[in-house]
N, C-alpha and C positions, 0 to 999 in steps of 0.2 A: 739730700746730697746734691750738689751742683757740679756739673761737668762742663768743661770747655768744649766749644764746637770743634769737631774734627774735620779735616779736609776730606773731600770726596775721593780724591785720588792724587797721584804724584804729578803735580804741575810744576814745571821748571822752565828756565830760560837761560840762554848762553849769549848775552849781548856782546857786540864788538863795536869799538869806537876807534876810528883811525883818521889820519891825515896823510894826504899824498900830494907830492909836488911832481908835475909832469912837464915834459917838453916834447913837442913833435914838430918835425921840419915841414910837414905838409898834411895836417890832419884833415883838411877839406878834400884831399885827393884831387887837387886842381891840376889838369893836364897842361895848362898854359904856363905854369910857374909855381914855385914853392911859396907858401905863406906860413911862416913859422908861428906857432902858438905855444905859450907856456901858461900854466894855471896851477892853482892850489885848490884842492877839493877836500871836503869832509865826507867820510864814509861812516854810515851808521847801519847796523843790522841788529835784530833782536829775535833770533829763532826761539820759538816758544813751543814746548812739547807737553802733551798730556798722555801718559802711558799707563795702561792697565794690562792685565795678563793677555787678553786677546784683542784689545782695541788700542790703537795708537793714533793720536791726532798731532798735527804739527801746523804751525803758522810761521811763515818766514818772510818778514818784511825787510827790505833793504833800500837805502837811499844813497845817492851820490850827488852832492851839490858843490859846484865850483864857482870861483869868482869870475871866470870868463868863458866857461864852457857853454855851448849852445847845441841845439839839436841839429844844426848844420855841420857839426864837427864830429870827428871820431872821439874827441874828448868831451862827450856830451854829458849833461845832467841825466839822471835816470832815477826811476822809482819802480820797484818790483814788489809784489805781494803774492806769495805762493802759499797754498794750503793743501793739506792732504789728510785723508782718513783711511786707515787700514784695519780691516776686520778679518781675523784669522781663526781657523779651527783646525782639527786634525787633518781634514781633507780639502778644505776650501780656503781661499784667500781672496778678499774683495778689496780693491783699492779705488778710491775716489780722489781726484786731484783737480785743482782749479788754480788759475793764475791771472793776474792783472799786471800790466806794465806800461811804462812810458819811456821811450828811448829814441835813438836816432836810427833812421833807415840805413845809414852807411854801414852799420855793423853787419847787416844782412846782404845788402845789394851793392855796396861799393861803387865803383866807377860805372857799373851797368846802368845806374841812374844818372849818367852824365856828370858824375862827381858832385851831385847835388844831394845834400842830406836834409831830411825833413823830420819833423816830429812824428813818431809812430806810437799809436795807442793800441795795445794788444790785449786780447782776452782769450782764455782757453779753458777747456774743461775736458776731463777724460775719465773713463771707467774701465777697469780691468778686473776680470774674474778668472781665477785659476782653480782647477779641480783635479785632484789626484785620483785617477781611475784605479790604478794599481800601483805597486811600488815602482814600476818601471814606466808607466804610461801617464802622461799629464796633458790635459787639454786647457786651452786658454781662449777667452773671448774678450775683445776690447772694442771700445768706441771712443772717438775723440772729435772735438769740435774746436775750431779756432776762428778768430776774427781779427783782421788788421785794418786800422783806419789811420790815414795819413792827414797831415795838416793841409790847409787850403792851397798852398803852393806846391802840392805834390805833382800837379800837371807838368811843371817844368822838369821834374825828374822822371816822367813817364810812368808813374806808379798809380795803380787803381786800388781803391778799397776792395776787400774781398772777405769772404768767409769760406771755410773748408770743413767738410764733415767726412769722416772715414769710419768704417767698421771692418773688423777683421777677426780671424780665428786661426788657431794653430794647434797642432798636436805633436807631441814629442815622445820618443820611445828610447829608453836606455838599453842599447844592445848589450853592453857590458859595463863594468865599472869605469871604463875609460872612454867608451864611444856612445854617442847619442845621435839619433836621427830626428829630423823635424820637417814638417810640411806646414806652410802657412799661406793664407789667401787674404787679400785686402781689396776693398772697394771704396772709392772716394768720389766726392762731388765737390767741385770748385765752382764758385759763383762770384762774379764781380758784382759789387753792390750797386753799380749803375745799371745792371741788368743787360748789358750789351754782350758780354762774353761769358762762357761757361764751359765746363768740362766734366766728363764722367770717366773715371779711370778704374782699371781692374788689373790685379797682379797676382801671380802665383809663384812661390819659391820653395825649393828643397834645400835643407840645410844639414850640416854635419859638424859635430863637435868632437874633438879628439884631445884628450889629455896625454901629451907626448911624454912628459916626465913630471916630477913633483913640482917643478917651477915653470914648465913650458906648456902652453895651451894653444890649440889651433881651432878657430871657429870660421866656418865658411858657409855661404849660401848663394844660390844662383837661381834665376827664374826669368820670367817674362812679364812685361807690363804693356798695357794698351790704354790709350786715352782717346775718347771721341770728343772733339772740340767743336764749338759752334760760336759764331759771332754775327750779330745783327749788323746789316749794312744799310746806311742812310745816304741819300743823295743830298746835294747842296741845296740850301734854301733858294726859293724863287719868288719873284715879285709879280703881282697883278696890279698894275697901276703903281700906287705908292705903298701897297700893303704887302708885307712879307709873309710867306707861307713856308712851311717845312721846318726842318728837313724831312723829306719824304722817306718812308720805309721801302727799301728796294728788295729785301729778302734776307736770307740767312746763309752765310758762308760756313761750310763744314770742312773739317780737316781731321787728321788722325796723327797721333804720336804712338809709336810702338818700338820696342826694342828690348834687348836683354837688360836685366838688372842683377846686381851682385853685391856681396859684401864679404870681406875676408879680413881676419885679424890674427896676428901672432903675438902672444903676450908672454913675457918672462917676468915672474914675480919673485924677487928674492928679498932677503933681509935688508940689503943696502941698495941694490941696483934693480930698477924696474924699467922694462922696455916694452913698448907696444907699437907695432907697425900695422897699419890698416889701409885698405883700399875699398872703395864702394862706388856704386852708381845708383842713384835714386831719382825719382820724379817727385818734386815738391813744389808747393805754392810759394810764390815770391813777390806777387804784386804786378807781374808783367803778363798781361793777356791770359795765358794758360799756365799749366804746370811747367816748371823749369827742370831740365835734365842737369843733374849735378854729379860730376865725377870728382872724387876727392881721394887724395893719397896723403897720408900723414905719418910722422914718426914722433913719438913722445918718449923722452928719456928722463928718468928721475934718479938722483943719487943722494942717499942720506949719508953724509960724511960722518956725523956724530949726532949726539942729542941736541946740539945747538945749530948745526949747519945742514942745509938741504939745498941742492942745486937741481935745476930742471931746464930742459931744452925741448922746444917743439918746432918742427918744420912741416909746412903744409903747402900743398899744391891743389888748386881747384879749377875746374873748367865748368862754366855755367852756360848752357845753351837755352835761350828763351825763344819760343816760337812766336811768330807774328800772325796776324789774322789771315794772310794770304799764303801761309805755308812756309814763308822764309824763316830762317833761323839766325839769331843774333848771338854771337859767342863772345864771352868775356873770360879772361884768365886771371887768376889771383895767386900770388906767391907771398908767403909770410914766414917769418922766423922769429922766435922769441927765446930769450935766455933769462932765467930768474935765479936769484940767490936769496935764501931766507936765513936770517940769523935770529935764533931764539935768545934774545938778550936775557930774559928771565922766563920762567914757565908761563907767564901771561903777556909779556911784551915781545913783539916780533918786529924786526926791521927787514924790509924786502926791497930788493933792487931788481928792476925789470928793464930789459932793453928789447925793442921791437923793430922790425923792418917789414914793410908791406909794399907790394908792387901790384898794380892792376893794369890790364891792357884790354882794349875793346877793339874788335875787328872792323866794325862798320858803324860810324867812321873810325878810321885808324887813329886811336888815341891811347896814351899810356900815362900813368902817374905813379909816383912812389912817395913813401914817407918813412922816416926813421924817428925813433923816439926813445926816451929814457924816463923812468919814473922811480921815485924813492918814497916808500910808504912806511910809516910807523903806526902800529896798531896795538890796541890793548884788548886782548881776548879774555873776557871774564870767565871764570870757571862757572860750572852749572850752579844756578841759584834756585833753590826751592821756593816756590811762591805759595 
């Protein structure tokens, strides 16, 4: 008897193909004047999954390619490839993730890089392990590594290639069905790839989760963070006769960053209306000398009008403080608002309208820029295909 070859497991994909037309009044965030850009881009993604009872794999490639977008613009071309593997048992869950990407630095740094956008190549990997000690107690250990490399003209934007490594752990305890307490600690190492600047950071936080009602949830955490920074100092080159020497090494300048960190969010999850209000302060790598302090406040609203219509609004305010090698701080502010409307023309065809507004201001030197835009996207979301 002859049998056909069976598949080893459920392998599937959910590809998406879309076309988007965009207009932005100042996508380069030029403070000297607006320079409008319009483009048409093709969107491609093919999330692929391999699911077993206790093991789940995923591979998520996505591409955006436009006729006029460049890495100097907010409307940039982009490529992302994310992957993950999750292994689970009754008590343990192990997650492995990796990511590769090519995008524009303006998405992260905005006017803080003098309004100059450059190509950014990013790579990252992370490991997370969770263990249930009892029905109420859970411990978690995690480690993450990331690397950012910019194109050759990044010097004009003041950006430096860097890598960042962090390790951390947390423990949570469910006091009741509604309340949970958590304590977490993290240590990180930031290194500029030119070897001139570096930073070691440490943080400790206490958290509290409270389920207020069936649809309202409050999550809050507060703690303290400290970073020890170092920067090598070099003198100007000098000449002996016609021969140039140097620059000479003068020593290492050291400084510290410390202060409170926090995060809080209030979430309402209903059948038609979803609301999330959040505020946080973190220290994160951004390509400027050392870690950047980021204060973020945001409100997200989603309203599902029917099976065909969905509306969304996001308002965000961010303050970024970047420390310099001599202890000075450079502050930038970002304001953004977005409105979206999605119409499910059919179960697989979606028409999306997005309007955006972005404003950035930089204190030293005193500059500001803003951009508004609109985009119309038509996409075909294929149903899950078994491979």
